[in-house]
N, C-alpha and C positions, 0 to 999 in steps of 0.2 A: 885524672882522677884513678879513682881507688873502683876494683874490677869488683869490688862488694857492693857496690852501686848498681851495678844493673841489675840487681836483687830489685830493687824497689823504685827505679825507672821507667815509666810509662809511656809513654806520647800525647804532650798537652794536647793534641789533636783532636785524636779520636779514641785515645787511652790505651791503643794496640799495645803488643809487646814489641823492645827496639829489638835489631842485630847490631852488634857491636862489629865495625870494624876497623881495625889500628893498623896506623903508622908507624906510628913512632913510640913506644914504650921505652919503660927504665925497669930496675929488677922490685918495684914498687909499686908504678902503676903508671896509666896510660896517656902519654902526652899528646898527645895530637890521633886525632882520627874520626872518625864519623858514628853516628847512632841513625840505625835505617828505619823507618817504620813500613810494612808490609802493607798495612792496613789503609793508609794514606799516602805511601807512595813519595814520602817526606825524608830530607836528611836533615840532620841535624850535628855542627861539627862539633870536634872536641881540640881546643887549640888550650895552648899550656896547660892543659890537665884539665880543664874549665870545659862542662859540656855547655852549650847554647842551648836553654832549651826552649827561647824564645819563636813563637811563626816566624815565618819566612818576612810576612810583612810589619815586624817590629825588630825586622836585626839592623844590622850598621849598614 
């Protein structure tokens, strides 16, 4: 996930702002981590550079 994506991402549940927590990154992008919404206290994983913005009940 590119850092620039944070400018346009919002929580899909409550439309609140997201806080980025990076676990692994390389020179160009975030490889893994989480996006946290303090509005509804939901976490969205970032795996292999792809943020999973599906609501929790729709994830694998």
